[in-house]
C-alpha positions in Angstrom: -0.2 -5.2 -4.2 -1.9 -3.2 -6.8 -4.1 -3.2 -9.8 -3.0 -4.5 -13.2 -4.6 -5.2 -16.5 -6.6 -8.3 -16.9 -6.1 -10.6 -19.8 -8.6 -8.5 -21.7 -6.3 -5.5 -21.0 -9.0 -3.5 -19.1 -8.2 -1.5 -16.0 -9.8 -3.4 -13.1 -9.3 -2.1 -9.5 -9.1 -5.0 -7.2 -6.7 -7.4 -8.9 -3.4 -7.6 -7.0 0.0 -7.4 -8.4 2.0 -10.7 -8.0 5.2 -9.2 -6.5 3.1 -7.5 -3.8 2.1 -10.9 -2.5 5.8 -11.6 -2.0 6.1 -8.3 0.0 4.4 -10.0 2.9 6.5 -13.1 2.9 10.0 -12.2 1.7 12.2 -9.3 0.9 11.4 -7.9 -2.5 15.0 -7.1 -3.4 16.1 -10.7 -3.9 19.1 -11.4 -6.1 16.9 -11.2 -9.1 17.4 -7.5 -8.9 20.9 -8.1 -10.2 19.5 -9.1 -13.6 18.5 -5.9 -15.5 15.6 -5.9 -17.9 16.8 -5.8 -21.5 13.7 -3.7 -22.5 11.9 -2.5 -19.4 8.2 -2.1 -19.7 7.6 -0.5 -16.3 9.2 1.7 -13.7 10.6 -0.4 -10.8 8.5 -0.7 -7.7 10.1 0.8 -4.6 9.2 0.2 -1.0 9.7 1.3 2.6 9.5 -1.3 5.3 9.0 0.3 8.7 10.7 -0.7 11.9 7.7 -1.3 14.1 6.4 -3.7 16.8 3.0 -5.4 16.6 0.2 -2.8 16.5 -3.6 -2.4 16.6 -3.5 0.9 14.7 -1.4 2.3 11.8 -1.6 6.0 10.8 0.4 7.5 7.9 0.3 10.4 5.5 1.4 10.7 1.8 2.0 13.7 -0.4 2.3 12.8 -4.0 4.7 15.1 -5.8 4.8 13.5 -9.2 2.3 11.1 -10.7 1.2 9.8 -14.1 -1.7 7.5 -15.1 -1.2 4.0 -13.9 0.5 4.8 -10.6 -0.2 3.4 -7.2 0.9 5.0 -4.0 0.4 2.4 -1.3 0.5 4.0 2.2 -0.6 1.5 4.9 0.5 -1.9 3.9 0.4 -4.7 6.4 0.8 -8.5 6.7 -2.8 -9.1 5.6 -3.5 -6.5 3.0 -2.9 -3.1 1.6 -4.4 0.5 1.6 -3.5 3.5 -0.5 -4.4 5.9 -3.3 -4.2 5.4 -7.1 -4.3 7.1 -10.4 -5.9 4.8 -12.9 -4.9 4.4 -16.5 -7.7 6.8 -17.4 -6.3 9.4 -15.0 -9.2 9.0 -12.5 -8.2 9.1 -8.9 -9.4 6.5 -6.3 -8.6 5.0 -3.0 -8.3 1.3 -2.4 -8.3 -1.1 0.6 -8.0 -4.9 0.2 -7.6 -7.8 2.5 -6.4 -11.3 1.5 -8.2 -14.6 2.1 -6.4 -17.1 4.3 -6.2 -19.5 1.3 -3.9 -20.2 -1.6 -4.9 -19.9 -5.2 -6.1 -17.3 -7.7 -9.8 -18.2 -8.2 -12.0 -16.3 -5.7 -14.9 -18.7 -6.4 -12.9 -21.7 -5.3 -12.1 -20.4 -1.8 -14.0 -22.1 1.0 -16.4 -19.7 2.7 -14.7 -20.4 6.0 -11.4 -19.0 4.6 -12.7 -15.9 2.9 -12.3 -12.3 4.0 -15.9 -11.3 5.0 -17.3 -7.8 4.6 -18.5 -6.4 7.9 -18.9 -2.8 6.9 -19.1 -0.8 3.6 -18.8 3.0 3.7 -20.8 5.6 1.8 -19.9 5.5 -1.9 -17.6 2.6 -1.5 -17.6 -0.3 -4.0 -16.9 -3.8 -2.5 -16.3 -7.0 -4.3 -14.0 -10.1 -4.3 -10.8 -10.2 -6.4 -8.7 -13.0 -7.8 -6.0 -13.5 -10.4 -3.0 -13.3 -8.2 -4.2 -14.2 -4.7 -7.8 -13.7 -3.6 -9.6 -11.7 -1.0 -12.0 -8.8 -0.4 -11.5 -5.5 -2.2 -12.9 -2.0 -1.7 -12.4 1.1 -3.8 -14.0 4.6 -3.9 -13.7 7.8 -5.8 -11.1 10.1 -4.2 -10.0 13.0 -6.2 -6.6 13.6 -4.5 -4.3 16.2 -5.8 -0.5 16.5 -6.4 0.9 18.4 -3.4 -2.0 17.5 -1.2 -1.3 15.6 2.0 -3.6 12.6 2.4 -4.2 11.0 5.8 -4.9 7.3 6.1 -5.6 5.1 9.2 -5.9 1.4 9.6 -7.0 -0.7 12.6 -7.2 -4.3 13.6 -9.3 -6.0 16.2 -9.0 -9.6 17.3 -12.1 -11.7 18.1 -11.4 -15.3 19.0 -9.6 -16.7 15.9 -10.7 -13.8 13.6 -9.3 -10.4 12.9 -11.3 -7.4 11.7 -9.4 -4.9 9.6 -10.9 -1.4 9.2 -9.6 1.4 6.9 -10.3 5.1 7.2 -9.3 8.1 5.0 -9.7 11.8 5.8 -11.9 13.7 3.4 -10.6 17.3 3.3 -13.6 18.6 1.4 -16.0 17.3 4.0 -13.6 17.8 7.0 -14.3 14.3 8.2 -13.1 10.7 8.2 -14.6 8.2 5.8 -14.8 4.7 7.2 -14.1 2.9 4.0 -14.7 -0.8 4.8 -14.1 -3.5 7.4 -13.1 -6.9 6.4 -12.8 -9.9 8.8 -10.5 -12.9 8.1 -10.2 -16.2 10.0 -6.5 -15.7 10.3 -6.2 -17.0 13.9 -6.2 -13.5 15.3 -3.3 -11.2 14.3 -2.2 -7.8 15.2 -0.9 -5.4 12.5 2.6 -6.3 11.4 5.0 -6.2 8.4 4.1 -2.5 7.9 5.2 -0.9 4.6 4.6 1.6 1.9 5.5 1.6 -1.8 5.1 3.1 -5.3 4.2 1.0 -8.3 3.8 1.6 -12.0 1.0 -0.8 -13.0 0.5 0.5 -16.5 3.6 -1.2 -17.8 3.4 -0.1 -21.5 7.2 0.6 -21.9 6.6 4.3 -22.0 5.6 4.3 -18.4 9.2 3.1 -17.5 10.4 6.6 -18.6 7.9 8.5 -16.5 8.7 9.9 -13.0 6.7 9.1 -9.9 7.6 10.6 -6.5 5.9 10.9 -3.1 6.7 11.9 0.5 5.6 9.5 3.2 5.4 11.2 6.6 3.9 11.3 10.1 3.8 7.5 10.6 2.4 6.4 13.9 1.3 3.1 15.4 -1.0 2.3 18.3 0.7 -0.6 20.1 -1.2 -3.5 21.6 -1.1 -1.9 25.0 -2.7 1.3 23.6 0.3 3.5 23.4 1.1 5.7 20.4 4.6 5.4 18.9 6.1 7.3 15.9 7.8 5.3 13.2 11.0 7.0 12.2 13.1 4.2 10.7 12.5 2.3 7.5 14.4 0.0 5.1 14.5 0.8 1.3 13.8 -2.2 -1.0 12.7 -2.7 -4.6 11.1 -5.3 -6.8 13.2 -7.9 -8.6 10.9 -8.1 -11.6 12.9 -8.4 -14.8 10.4 -6.3 -16.8 11.1 -3.2 -14.7 13.7 -0.5 -15.2 16.4 -1.4 -12.8 18.4 1.7 -12.1 16.0 4.6 -12.0 15.0 4.3 -8.4 15.7 6.2 -5.2 14.6 6.8 -1.6 15.7 9.0 1.3 14.7 11.5 3.9 13.6 15.1 3.6 13.3 16.5 7.1 10.4 14.8 8.8 9.4 12.7 5.8 10.7 9.7 3.8 10.5 9.9 0.1 10.3 7.3 -2.7 11.0 7.9 -6.4 11.0 5.7 -9.5 11.1 6.0 -13.2 12.1 8.8 -15.6 15.7 10.1 -15.1 15.8 9.2 -11.4 19.4 8.7 -10.1 19.9 6.2 -7.2 21.7 7.7 -4.2 20.5 5.3 -1.4 21.6 1.7 -1.6 19.0 -1.1 -1.6 18.4 -2.7 1.8 19.8 0.5 3.5 18.1 1.6 6.7 17.0 5.3 6.7 15.7 7.5 9.5 13.6 10.6 9.4 13.5 13.4 11.9 11.3 12.7 15.0 9.4 15.9 14.8 5.9 14.6 15.4 5.1 16.2 18.8 1.8 14.3 19.5 -0.2 11.4 18.1 -2.7 12.1 15.3 -6.4 12.7 15.8 -8.1 9.5 14.4 -11.6 8.0 14.6 -12.3 6.9 18.1 -14.5 3.9 17.4 -11.7 1.8 15.7 -13.3 -1.0 13.8 
C-alpha cells in the first residue's frame, strides 16, 4: 500500500496502491505474474511475508541500500494497514503510517462514521488526514530525512478494547535519540491482534524510466510481542511479487545476508530466489529490542 499519483498527476501521500490492498487478502504472486508487461512502466513490487503467530507488537529495522525518487520501503505491514519510509517523487524523505476503514469503497466521505478509522493520537510534526481512491482510511505522514545506509527502527502495537482495535506506530529518531509516537488510529474491526505481517519495496513513480532504476534494502531484527507478552524473533519469510502487468517482470530478487533479509527490484537485477520460496535468516538477535513501554 503506497502512494501514487492522483488523476491530476500530483504526488499525494496517503493514497494507497491497489495491489497493496490485495496483499492483505490474497497472495500477490498470482498467475498474472506469468504474463510479462510488453512495455513496463514500473519496477515490480516485491514482498516478504513473515512466518509469525498473532501479536500485539511488531518491531523491525530497514537499511535502504539503493533508492531513487518514487520509492516506498514498507517495513511493518499488517492485516489492517501499513507503516514504512518513503522517498517522494521530489526526493523528499518521509515516514507514513495508515490504517484502513472497515468498509468497502474508495470515497472516504461516503464511509459511515461508525466504520471509520478514528484518530486517537497525533504526534509532534505529524500530518493526519483521511485518504481514498483505492480503499479508505486514516493516514499519517511526517518529515523524516532518512539516509541510504542508515538503519531505521520501527515499532507497531495493537490494543483491543471491546470490539475495537487501536493501532499505534513509533519510529526512532536518531538525531533526537528518542522514539516518536507517530499516531494511533482505532478501528471498529471487532478486536484483532496483529497478523499477516509483511514488508515490501514499491516503485510508485511508474514513468517507464523508473522500471530501469534499482531499489534495494535490508530488512532485519524482526521481533514480535505475542499475545501472552513474550518476545519472539521472526527469522522466516516467503518471497512474493506483484502480478501487475505494467511492472517489469524479471528484474526482482530476494534473499538473506547474514542476519538480514534483502529485497531488490528494478535496474539490472537478476533473480536468484524463486517466487513463493521460503527463506530464513540467521537467528543472531540475542535479546528483544528496547521499545516504548506505554504501547498505545
